GUKE-113886 format. One record per residue: x, y, z of N, C-alpha, C in turn. Coordinates in Angstrom, 2 decimals, always signed. Layout:
(atom (X Y Z) (X Y Z) (X Y Z))
...
END
This chain:
(atom (+105.06 +101.15 +123.31) (+103.72 +101.39 +123.84) (+103.63 +102.74 +124.56))
(atom (+104.69 +103.10 +125.29) (+104.69 +104.36 +126.01) (+104.60 +105.54 +125.03))
(atom (+105.40 +105.44 +123.93) (+105.39 +106.51 +122.93) (+104.01 +106.63 +122.29))
(atom (+103.41 +105.48 +121.95) (+102.08 +105.51 +121.34) (+101.05 +106.14 +122.28))
(atom (+101.18 +105.85 +123.57) (+100.25 +106.41 +124.55) (+100.39 +107.92 +124.63))
(atom (+101.65 +108.38 +124.67) (+101.90 +109.83 +124.74) (+101.35 +110.54 +123.52))
(atom (+101.61 +109.94 +122.33) (+101.12 +110.53 +121.08) (+99.61 +110.61 +121.07))
(atom (+98.96 +109.53 +121.53) (+97.49 +109.51 +121.55) (+96.94 +110.59 +122.47))
(atom (+97.60 +110.83 +123.61) (+97.15 +111.88 +124.52) (+97.30 +113.25 +123.87))
(atom (+98.43 +113.47 +123.18) (+98.67 +114.75 +122.51) (+97.60 +114.99 +121.45))
(atom (+97.28 +113.94 +120.68) (+96.27 +114.08 +119.65) (+94.90 +114.42 +120.24))
(atom (+94.57 +113.75 +121.32) (+93.27 +114.00 +121.95) (+93.17 +115.42 +122.49))
(atom (+94.31 +116.00 +122.86) (+94.32 +117.36 +123.38) (+94.30 +118.40 +122.27))
(atom (+94.62 +117.98 +121.02) (+94.67 +118.93 +119.91) (+93.27 +119.44 +119.59))
(atom (+93.12 +120.77 +119.43) (+91.77 +121.34 +119.18) (+91.07 +120.75 +117.97))
(atom (+91.82 +120.43 +116.91) (+91.20 +119.94 +115.69) (+90.91 +118.46 +115.66))
(atom (+91.36 +117.73 +116.68) (+91.27 +116.27 +116.61) (+89.83 +115.77 +116.58))
(atom (+89.00 +116.30 +117.47) (+87.60 +115.85 +117.51) (+86.89 +116.20 +116.21))
(atom (+87.18 +117.37 +115.65) (+86.60 +117.74 +114.36) (+87.02 +116.76 +113.28))
(atom (+88.29 +116.37 +113.31) (+88.81 +115.46 +112.29) (+88.11 +114.11 +112.35))
(atom (+88.00 +113.54 +113.55) (+87.39 +112.21 +113.64) (+85.90 +112.25 +113.35))
(atom (+85.29 +113.44 +113.48) (+83.87 +113.58 +113.15) (+83.64 +113.89 +111.68))
(atom (+84.74 +114.01 +110.91) (+84.61 +114.25 +109.48) (+84.50 +115.70 +109.10))
(atom (+84.76 +116.62 +110.05) (+84.71 +118.05 +109.76) (+86.12 +118.50 +109.37))
(atom (+86.54 +118.15 +108.15) (+87.95 +118.28 +107.78) (+88.40 +119.72 +107.58))
(atom (+87.57 +120.54 +106.99) (+87.95 +121.94 +106.78) (+88.13 +122.63 +108.13))
(atom (+87.18 +122.42 +109.04) (+87.27 +123.03 +110.36) (+88.47 +122.49 +111.13))
(atom (+88.74 +121.20 +110.98) (+89.89 +120.60 +111.66) (+91.19 +121.21 +111.15))
(atom (+91.29 +121.36 +109.82) (+92.49 +121.96 +109.25) (+92.71 +123.38 +109.75))
(atom (+91.64 +124.15 +109.84) (+91.75 +125.53 +110.33) (+92.19 +125.55 +111.78))
(atom (+91.66 +124.61 +112.58) (+92.04 +124.55 +113.99) (+93.50 +124.16 +114.15))
(atom (+93.94 +123.21 +113.34) (+95.35 +122.80 +113.40) (+96.26 +123.96 +113.00))
(atom (+95.85 +124.71 +112.00) (+96.66 +125.85 +111.55) (+96.76 +126.92 +112.63))
(atom (+95.64 +127.19 +113.27) (+95.62 +128.19 +114.33) (+96.50 +127.75 +115.51))
(atom (+96.57 +126.46 +115.72) (+97.35 +125.91 +116.83) (+98.80 +125.62 +116.44))
(atom (+99.17 +125.96 +115.19) (+100.52 +125.68 +114.67) (+100.87 +124.19 +114.76))
(atom (+99.86 +123.35 +114.52) (+100.04 +121.90 +114.55) (+100.29 +121.43 +113.12))
(atom (+101.55 +121.42 +112.71) (+101.88 +121.11 +111.32) (+101.55 +119.66 +110.96))
(atom (+101.72 +118.73 +111.91) (+101.40 +117.33 +111.60) (+99.91 +117.17 +111.34))
(atom (+99.08 +117.88 +112.09) (+97.64 +117.85 +111.84) (+97.29 +118.45 +110.50))
(atom (+97.93 +119.57 +110.15) (+97.70 +120.19 +108.86) (+98.07 +119.26 +107.72))
(atom (+99.23 +118.60 +107.85) (+99.67 +117.67 +106.80) (+98.67 +116.53 +106.65))
(atom (+98.17 +116.03 +107.76) (+97.21 +114.92 +107.71) (+95.93 +115.34 +106.99))
(atom (+95.44 +116.54 +107.26) (+94.22 +117.01 +106.61) (+94.46 +117.28 +105.14))
(atom (+95.56 +117.97 +104.82) (+95.88 +118.25 +103.42) (+96.09 +116.96 +102.63))
(atom (+96.75 +115.99 +103.25) (+96.97 +114.70 +102.59) (+95.64 +114.00 +102.32))
(atom (+94.71 +114.15 +103.26) (+93.39 +113.55 +103.06) (+92.68 +114.16 +101.86))
(atom (+92.75 +115.50 +101.73) (+92.16 +116.15 +100.56) (+92.87 +115.73 +99.27))
(atom (+94.18 +115.57 +99.34) (+94.95 +115.14 +98.17) (+94.57 +113.72 +97.75))
(atom (+94.50 +112.82 +98.71) (+94.12 +111.44 +98.39) (+92.76 +111.39 +97.70))
(atom (+91.83 +112.18 +98.20) (+90.49 +112.22 +97.61) (+90.55 +112.73 +96.17))
(atom (+91.37 +113.76 +95.94) (+91.50 +114.30 +94.58) (+92.13 +113.27 +93.64))
(atom (+93.12 +112.53 +94.14) (+93.77 +111.52 +93.31) (+92.83 +110.36 +93.00))
(atom (+92.07 +109.90 +94.00) (+91.08 +108.85 +93.76) (+90.05 +109.30 +92.74))
(atom (+89.71 +110.60 +92.79) (+88.66 +111.13 +91.91) (+89.17 +111.49 +90.52))
(atom (+90.50 +111.44 +90.34) (+91.07 +111.78 +89.04) (+91.06 +113.27 +88.74))
(atom (+90.99 +114.11 +89.79) (+90.99 +115.56 +89.61) (+92.43 +116.06 +89.69))
(atom (+93.13 +115.96 +88.56) (+94.58 +116.11 +88.51) (+95.05 +117.51 +88.88))
(atom (+94.40 +118.53 +88.37) (+94.85 +119.89 +88.66) (+94.75 +120.21 +90.15))
(atom (+93.63 +119.82 +90.75) (+93.44 +120.03 +92.19) (+94.50 +119.26 +92.97))
(atom (+94.77 +118.02 +92.54) (+95.77 +117.20 +93.21) (+97.15 +117.85 +93.12))
(atom (+97.49 +118.36 +91.94) (+98.79 +118.99 +91.75) (+98.96 +120.20 +92.67))
(atom (+97.93 +121.01 +92.78) (+98.00 +122.18 +93.65) (+98.20 +121.78 +95.12))
(atom (+97.54 +120.71 +95.53) (+97.69 +120.23 +96.91) (+99.09 +119.67 +97.16))
(atom (+99.66 +118.99 +96.17) (+101.03 +118.49 +96.33) (+101.99 +119.65 +96.52))
(atom (+101.82 +120.72 +95.74) (+102.69 +121.88 +95.86) (+102.59 +122.49 +97.27))
(atom (+101.40 +122.52 +97.83) (+101.24 +123.04 +99.19) (+101.90 +122.11 +100.20))
(atom (+101.69 +120.82 +100.05) (+102.25 +119.85 +100.99) (+103.77 +119.84 +100.98))
(atom (+104.35 +120.15 +99.83) (+105.81 +120.16 +99.75) (+106.44 +121.29 +100.56))
(atom (+105.62 +122.22 +101.05) (+106.11 +123.28 +101.92) (+106.27 +122.80 +103.36))
(atom (+105.73 +121.62 +103.65) (+105.79 +121.04 +104.99) (+106.85 +119.92 +105.03))
(atom (+107.34 +119.60 +106.22) (+108.23 +118.43 +106.33) (+107.42 +117.14 +106.13))
(atom (+107.80 +116.35 +105.14) (+107.08 +115.12 +104.82) (+107.98 +113.91 +105.04))
(atom (+107.37 +112.79 +105.32) (+108.12 +111.54 +105.41) (+108.66 +111.17 +104.03))
(atom (+109.77 +110.45 +104.03) (+110.42 +110.06 +102.77) (+109.45 +109.28 +101.89))
(atom (+109.42 +109.63 +100.62) (+108.67 +108.88 +99.63) (+107.27 +109.38 +99.35))
(atom (+106.70 +110.16 +100.26) (+105.31 +110.57 +100.06) (+105.14 +111.45 +98.82))
(atom (+105.99 +112.43 +98.67) (+105.88 +113.32 +97.51) (+106.03 +112.55 +96.21))
(atom (+107.02 +111.65 +96.17) (+107.25 +110.85 +94.96) (+106.05 +109.94 +94.67))
(atom (+105.46 +109.39 +95.72) (+104.29 +108.53 +95.55) (+103.12 +109.30 +94.96))
(atom (+102.89 +110.50 +95.48) (+101.78 +111.31 +94.96) (+102.02 +111.72 +93.52))
(atom (+103.27 +112.09 +93.20) (+103.57 +112.48 +91.82) (+103.41 +111.29 +90.86))
(atom (+103.73 +110.09 +91.32) (+103.55 +108.90 +90.49) (+102.08 +108.69 +90.17))
(atom (+101.22 +108.86 +91.16) (+99.78 +108.73 +90.91) (+99.28 +109.82 +89.98))
(atom (+99.81 +111.01 +90.15) (+99.43 +112.11 +89.28) (+99.90 +111.86 +87.85))
(atom (+101.10 +111.29 +87.69) (+101.63 +110.97 +86.37) (+100.71 +109.98 +85.65))
(atom (+100.21 +109.00 +86.39) (+99.31 +108.02 +85.78) (+98.03 +108.70 +85.27))
(atom (+97.46 +109.58 +86.09) (+96.22 +110.24 +85.69) (+96.44 +111.19 +84.52))
(atom (+97.70 +111.58 +84.29) (+98.04 +112.44 +83.14) (+98.46 +111.63 +81.92))
(atom (+98.35 +110.31 +82.01) (+98.66 +109.45 +80.87) (+100.09 +108.98 +80.79))
(atom (+100.90 +109.26 +81.81) (+102.31 +108.84 +81.80) (+102.45 +107.53 +82.56))
(atom (+101.91 +106.46 +81.98) (+101.80 +105.19 +82.69) (+103.15 +104.56 +83.01))
(atom (+104.08 +104.54 +82.05) (+105.38 +103.91 +82.28) (+106.17 +104.66 +83.34))
(atom (+106.14 +105.98 +83.28) (+106.83 +106.79 +84.29) (+106.24 +106.55 +85.67))
(atom (+104.93 +106.47 +85.76) (+104.26 +106.23 +87.03) (+104.72 +104.91 +87.65))
(atom (+104.74 +103.86 +86.85) (+105.14 +102.55 +87.37) (+106.60 +102.51 +87.78))
(atom (+107.47 +103.18 +87.00) (+108.89 +103.21 +87.36) (+109.09 +103.93 +88.69))
(atom (+108.39 +105.01 +88.89) (+108.50 +105.75 +90.15) (+108.00 +104.91 +91.33))
(atom (+106.91 +104.21 +91.13) (+106.37 +103.38 +92.20) (+107.29 +102.22 +92.52))
(atom (+107.90 +101.63 +91.49) (+108.82 +100.50 +91.70) (+110.05 +100.90 +92.49))
(atom (+110.51 +102.13 +92.31) (+111.77 +102.57 +92.93) (+111.55 +103.42 +94.18))
(atom (+110.34 +103.44 +94.70) (+110.02 +104.31 +95.83) (+110.83 +103.94 +97.07))
(atom (+111.44 +104.93 +97.68) (+112.20 +104.75 +98.91) (+111.37 +105.32 +100.05))
(atom (+110.67 +104.45 +100.77) (+109.73 +104.91 +101.79) (+109.61 +103.86 +102.89))
(atom (+108.75 +104.14 +103.86) (+108.54 +103.17 +104.93) (+107.79 +101.94 +104.39))
(atom (+107.68 +100.93 +105.23) (+107.11 +99.64 +104.80) (+105.67 +99.78 +104.32))
(atom (+104.89 +100.60 +105.02) (+103.49 +100.77 +104.63) (+103.37 +101.39 +103.24))
(atom (+104.08 +102.48 +103.01) (+103.94 +103.16 +101.72) (+104.60 +102.37 +100.59))
(atom (+105.67 +101.66 +100.90) (+106.31 +100.83 +99.87) (+105.37 +99.73 +99.39))
(atom (+104.69 +99.08 +100.34) (+103.74 +98.03 +99.98) (+102.55 +98.61 +99.22))
(atom (+102.12 +99.78 +99.62) (+101.01 +100.44 +98.93) (+101.41 +100.81 +97.50))
(atom (+102.63 +101.31 +97.34) (+103.12 +101.66 +96.00) (+103.22 +100.43 +95.11))
(atom (+103.68 +99.32 +95.69) (+103.78 +98.08 +94.93) (+102.40 +97.61 +94.48))
(atom (+101.41 +97.76 +95.35) (+100.04 +97.39 +94.97) (+99.51 +98.24 +93.85))
(atom (+99.78 +99.53 +93.91) (+99.30 +100.43 +92.88) (+99.98 +100.15 +91.54))
(atom (+101.29 +99.87 +91.58) (+102.00 +99.53 +90.34) (+101.41 +98.27 +89.72))
(atom (+101.08 +97.29 +90.56) (+100.46 +96.06 +90.05) (+99.11 +96.36 +89.42))
(atom (+98.32 +97.22 +90.04) (+97.04 +97.62 +89.45) (+97.22 +98.32 +88.12))
(atom (+98.17 +99.23 +88.08) (+98.42 +99.96 +86.84) (+98.82 +99.01 +85.71))
(atom (+99.46 +97.90 +86.06) (+99.89 +96.92 +85.06) (+98.81 +95.87 +84.79))
(atom (+97.64 +96.03 +85.41) (+96.53 +95.13 +85.14) (+96.53 +93.85 +85.95))
(atom (+97.34 +93.79 +87.00) (+97.42 +92.58 +87.83) (+96.77 +92.86 +89.18))
(atom (+95.44 +92.83 +89.20) (+94.71 +93.16 +90.42) (+94.92 +92.14 +91.53))
(atom (+95.13 +90.87 +91.16) (+95.36 +89.84 +92.16) (+96.63 +90.12 +92.96))
(atom (+97.69 +90.51 +92.25) (+98.94 +90.86 +92.94) (+98.76 +92.13 +93.75))
(atom (+98.00 +93.07 +93.24) (+97.72 +94.30 +93.97) (+97.04 +94.00 +95.30))
(atom (+96.11 +93.06 +95.30) (+95.43 +92.67 +96.54) (+96.43 +92.18 +97.57))
(atom (+97.39 +91.38 +97.16) (+98.41 +90.88 +98.09) (+99.21 +92.03 +98.71))
(atom (+99.63 +92.95 +97.88) (+100.42 +94.08 +98.38) (+99.59 +94.98 +99.30))
(atom (+98.34 +95.18 +98.97) (+97.50 +96.04 +99.81) (+97.23 +95.38 +101.17))
(atom (+97.12 +94.07 +101.18) (+96.99 +93.38 +102.48) (+98.27 +93.58 +103.31))
(atom (+99.41 +93.55 +102.65) (+100.68 +93.80 +103.34) (+100.72 +95.23 +103.88))
(atom (+100.25 +96.18 +103.08) (+100.26 +97.57 +103.54) (+99.34 +97.74 +104.74))
(atom (+98.22 +97.02 +104.75) (+97.29 +97.14 +105.87) (+97.93 +96.62 +107.16))
(atom (+98.63 +95.50 +107.07) (+99.24 +94.93 +108.27) (+100.40 +95.77 +108.79))
(atom (+101.03 +96.56 +107.92) (+102.16 +97.39 +108.33) (+101.75 +98.83 +108.63))
(atom (+100.46 +99.14 +108.51) (+99.98 +100.50 +108.79) (+100.20 +100.84 +110.26))
(atom (+100.56 +102.09 +110.50) (+100.87 +102.53 +111.87) (+99.75 +103.34 +112.50))
(atom (+98.83 +103.84 +111.70) (+97.77 +104.70 +112.21) (+96.43 +104.29 +111.62))
(atom (+95.37 +104.80 +112.20) (+94.03 +104.54 +111.69) (+93.88 +105.07 +110.27))
(atom (+94.46 +106.24 +110.00) (+94.34 +106.82 +108.66) (+95.08 +106.00 +107.63))
(atom (+96.24 +105.46 +107.98) (+96.97 +104.59 +107.05) (+96.18 +103.31 +106.79))
(atom (+95.57 +102.75 +107.84) (+94.74 +101.54 +107.63) (+93.54 +101.86 +106.75))
(atom (+92.99 +103.06 +106.90) (+91.88 +103.49 +106.05) (+92.28 +103.46 +104.58))
(atom (+93.43 +104.06 +104.24) (+93.86 +104.10 +102.85) (+94.15 +102.69 +102.32))
(atom (+94.80 +101.87 +103.13) (+95.09 +100.49 +102.69) (+93.81 +99.73 +102.42))
(atom (+92.81 +99.90 +103.31) (+91.54 +99.21 +103.13) (+90.81 +99.73 +101.90))
(atom (+90.86 +101.03 +101.68) (+90.21 +101.61 +100.50) (+90.87 +101.11 +99.22))
(atom (+92.20 +101.11 +99.20) (+92.94 +100.54 +98.06) (+92.51 +99.10 +97.82))
(atom (+92.45 +98.34 +98.91) (+92.10 +96.93 +98.82) (+90.70 +96.75 +98.26))
(atom (+89.76 +97.59 +98.69) (+88.40 +97.49 +98.19) (+88.32 +97.68 +96.69))
(atom (+89.04 +98.68 +96.17) (+89.04 +98.92 +94.72) (+89.71 +97.76 +93.97))
(atom (+90.79 +97.22 +94.53) (+91.48 +96.11 +93.87) (+90.61 +94.85 +93.86))
(atom (+89.91 +94.59 +94.97) (+89.02 +93.44 +95.03) (+87.87 +93.59 +94.02))
(atom (+87.41 +94.82 +93.84) (+86.39 +95.07 +92.82) (+86.89 +94.64 +91.45))
(atom (+88.16 +94.95 +91.16) (+88.73 +94.57 +89.87) (+88.87 +93.06 +89.72))
(atom (+89.12 +92.36 +90.82) (+89.26 +90.89 +90.74) (+87.90 +90.20 +90.66))
(atom (+86.83 +90.92 +90.96) (+85.51 +90.31 +90.96) (+85.10 +89.74 +92.30))
(atom (+85.91 +90.00 +93.35) (+85.55 +89.54 +94.69) (+84.64 +90.59 +95.33))
(atom (+83.40 +90.61 +94.88) (+82.48 +91.66 +95.30) (+82.10 +91.56 +96.77))
(atom (+82.06 +90.35 +97.30) (+81.62 +90.16 +98.68) (+82.57 +90.84 +99.66))
(atom (+83.86 +90.56 +99.54) (+84.82 +91.19 +100.45) (+84.94 +92.68 +100.17))
(atom (+84.91 +93.06 +98.90) (+84.99 +94.48 +98.55) (+83.84 +95.25 +99.19))
(atom (+82.63 +94.68 +99.14) (+81.48 +95.35 +99.73) (+81.60 +95.42 +101.25))
(atom (+82.10 +94.36 +101.85) (+82.27 +94.35 +103.31) (+83.23 +95.44 +103.75))
(atom (+84.34 +95.58 +103.04) (+85.35 +96.57 +103.40) (+84.84 +97.99 +103.20))
(atom (+84.27 +98.27 +102.04) (+83.82 +99.63 +101.76) (+82.63 +100.02 +102.64))
(atom (+81.78 +99.08 +102.97) (+80.66 +99.37 +103.87) (+81.19 +99.74 +105.25))
(atom (+82.19 +99.01 +105.71) (+82.80 +99.31 +107.01) (+83.40 +100.71 +107.02))
(atom (+84.13 +101.04 +105.97) (+84.76 +102.37 +105.89) (+83.71 +103.47 +105.86))
(atom (+82.65 +103.26 +105.09) (+81.59 +104.27 +104.98) (+80.92 +104.51 +106.33))
(atom (+80.78 +103.45 +107.11) (+80.10 +103.57 +108.40) (+80.98 +104.17 +109.48))
(atom (+82.29 +103.94 +109.38) (+83.19 +104.29 +110.48) (+84.07 +105.51 +110.23))
(atom (+84.01 +106.07 +109.02) (+84.79 +107.28 +108.73) (+83.83 +108.36 +108.22))
(atom (+83.26 +109.13 +109.14) (+82.28 +110.16 +108.76) (+82.89 +111.19 +107.81))
(atom (+82.08 +111.66 +106.90) (+82.51 +112.69 +105.98) (+83.26 +112.20 +104.77))
(atom (+83.56 +110.91 +104.72) (+84.31 +110.36 +103.59) (+83.35 +109.88 +102.50))
(atom (+83.47 +110.48 +101.31) (+82.58 +110.09 +100.21) (+83.13 +108.98 +99.34))
(atom (+84.45 +108.80 +99.29) (+85.05 +107.83 +98.37) (+84.64 +106.39 +98.70))
(atom (+84.61 +105.97 +99.98) (+84.13 +104.61 +100.25) (+82.72 +104.36 +99.74))
(atom (+81.84 +105.36 +99.87) (+80.48 +105.21 +99.36) (+80.47 +105.11 +97.84))
(atom (+81.33 +105.88 +97.19) (+81.43 +105.80 +95.73) (+81.94 +104.43 +95.31))
(atom (+82.93 +103.92 +96.04) (+83.42 +102.56 +95.76) (+82.30 +101.54 +95.94))
(atom (+81.52 +101.70 +97.00) (+80.40 +100.79 +97.25) (+79.38 +100.85 +96.12))
(atom (+79.12 +102.05 +95.62) (+78.19 +102.21 +94.49) (+78.71 +101.47 +93.26))
(atom (+80.00 +101.55 +93.00) (+80.58 +100.85 +91.85) (+80.49 +99.34 +92.01))
(atom (+80.64 +98.88 +93.25) (+80.50 +97.44 +93.51) (+79.08 +96.99 +93.21))
(atom (+78.10 +97.78 +93.65) (+76.70 +97.46 +93.33) (+76.48 +97.47 +91.82))
(atom (+77.03 +98.45 +91.15) (+76.84 +98.58 +89.71) (+77.39 +97.37 +88.97))
(atom (+78.56 +96.90 +89.37) (+79.17 +95.75 +88.71) (+78.36 +94.47 +88.92))
(atom (+77.49 +94.45 +89.92) (+76.63 +93.29 +90.19) (+75.22 +93.51 +89.65))
(atom (+75.10 +94.53 +88.77) (+73.81 +94.85 +88.15) (+72.75 +95.32 +89.15))
(atom (+73.20 +95.86 +90.27) (+72.29 +96.44 +91.26) (+72.27 +97.95 +91.00))
(atom (+71.71 +98.31 +89.85) (+71.81 +99.68 +89.36) (+71.09 +100.68 +90.25))
(atom (+69.92 +100.30 +90.76) (+69.16 +101.22 +91.62) (+69.93 +101.58 +92.88))
(atom (+70.51 +100.57 +93.52) (+71.28 +100.81 +94.74) (+72.49 +101.68 +94.44))
(atom (+73.15 +101.41 +93.31) (+74.34 +102.19 +92.92) (+73.98 +103.65 +92.72))
(atom (+72.93 +103.91 +91.97) (+72.55 +105.29 +91.69) (+72.07 +106.03 +92.94))
(atom (+71.41 +105.31 +93.83) (+70.94 +105.93 +95.08) (+72.11 +106.40 +95.92))
(atom (+73.15 +105.56 +96.02) (+74.33 +105.93 +96.79) (+75.05 +107.11 +96.16))
(atom (+75.23 +107.07 +94.85) (+75.90 +108.17 +94.17) (+75.13 +109.48 +94.34))
(atom (+73.82 +109.40 +94.26) (+72.99 +110.59 +94.42) (+73.13 +111.14 +95.84))
(atom (+73.24 +110.24 +96.82) (+73.37 +110.69 +98.21) (+74.67 +111.43 +98.43))
(atom (+75.74 +111.00 +97.75) (+77.02 +111.71 +97.86) (+76.95 +113.03 +97.09))
(atom (+76.38 +112.98 +95.90) (+76.31 +114.17 +95.04) (+75.55 +115.31 +95.70))
(atom (+74.52 +114.98 +96.45) (+73.69 +116.01 +97.09) (+74.01 +116.17 +98.58))
(atom (+74.94 +115.39 +99.09) (+75.21 +115.42 +100.52) (+76.08 +116.60 +100.94))
(atom (+75.57 +117.42 +101.84) (+76.29 +118.61 +102.27) (+77.49 +118.27 +103.15))
(atom (+77.53 +117.07 +103.71) (+78.65 +116.71 +104.59) (+79.88 +116.28 +103.81))
(atom (+79.75 +116.06 +102.51) (+80.88 +115.62 +101.70) (+81.55 +116.80 +101.01))
(atom (+82.81 +116.63 +100.65) (+83.55 +117.71 +100.02) (+83.10 +117.92 +98.58))
(atom (+83.47 +119.07 +98.03) (+83.14 +119.37 +96.64) (+83.80 +118.35 +95.71))
(atom (+84.98 +117.87 +96.08) (+85.69 +116.87 +95.27) (+84.89 +115.58 +95.17))
(atom (+84.42 +115.09 +96.31) (+83.63 +113.85 +96.31) (+82.31 +114.05 +95.58))
(atom (+81.67 +115.18 +95.78) (+80.38 +115.42 +95.12) (+80.55 +115.52 +93.60))
(atom (+81.63 +116.17 +93.17) (+81.90 +116.26 +91.73) (+82.14 +114.87 +91.14))
(atom (+82.91 +114.06 +91.84) (+83.20 +112.70 +91.39) (+81.91 +111.90 +91.27))
(atom (+81.06 +111.99 +92.28) (+79.78 +111.27 +92.26) (+78.91 +111.75 +91.11))
(atom (+78.91 +113.06 +90.86) (+78.12 +113.60 +89.76) (+78.59 +113.11 +88.41))
(atom (+79.90 +113.04 +88.24) (+80.46 +112.52 +86.98) (+80.06 +111.07 +86.75))
(atom (+80.10 +110.28 +87.81) (+79.72 +108.88 +87.69) (+78.24 +108.72 +87.42))
(atom (+77.42 +109.57 +88.01) (+75.98 +109.51 +87.73) (+75.71 +109.70 +86.24))
(atom (+76.43 +110.62 +85.64) (+76.27 +110.86 +84.20) (+76.82 +109.70 +83.38))
(atom (+77.98 +109.19 +83.78) (+78.63 +108.13 +83.00) (+77.89 +106.80 +83.07))
(atom (+77.27 +106.52 +84.22) (+76.66 +105.20 +84.42) (+75.20 +105.15 +84.03))
(atom (+74.59 +106.29 +83.74) (+73.18 +106.29 +83.36) (+72.98 +105.61 +82.00))
END
C-alpha cells in the first residue's frame, strides 16, 4: 500500500498526468517526453498501439512497436503485440502459438490466453480469461484494456446486455477513447439498432477529440455497415 501511495503521488505530480486522464494523449505524450518520463511515454505510445491493433491498422501498429522497443518494456509485451500483428497479417497459427507461449505477468498472460481463445473461435473461453485478466490488473489502464477485450468477446457470445454495460461505462469514464464507442456501435448493430449504431460511428468519425486512427476505423465501419 505504501508503494502504491508513493507511485500515485508521483503520477499526480507528473506534468502530463492530468492531460492523460482528460484524454489529451498527444499533449500528454509531449509533456512526458519533455519531462524525461519514460514510463509515461511508454503508456501513451502503448495506448496508441492498442488502438491501432484494435482498428486493424497493421502498418501503423508495426511502426509503433518499433518505437516502443527502444524503451525498457515489461517481459512479454513486445511478443504479445507482435502476435496480434501477426494475426492481422493473416498468420493465424503463428499468432496463437506466440500467445500460448507468452512469458509475462499474470495480467498479460490471461489477456493473451483470452485472445488466443478468440482467434480459435471460442469466445466463451475468451470471456473467462478476460475476466481473469481484469481481476489481476494492476492499474486503471490495464483494467480498461481487460474490460474492452471482455466487451468484444461478450459481443461474440451474444451477451449484448453485459457487453453494452461495459462499453458504455468505458465510453463515459475514459475521455478521448473512440474504441469503446465503436464497440458500442457494433453491439447496437448486432441487435438491429442500426440508427443508433450509425449515429455513434458518425460521432466518432467527425469527432475532433478522437485520434485519426479511431476516426478512420469509424469511417471504414460506416462504409461497411451501410
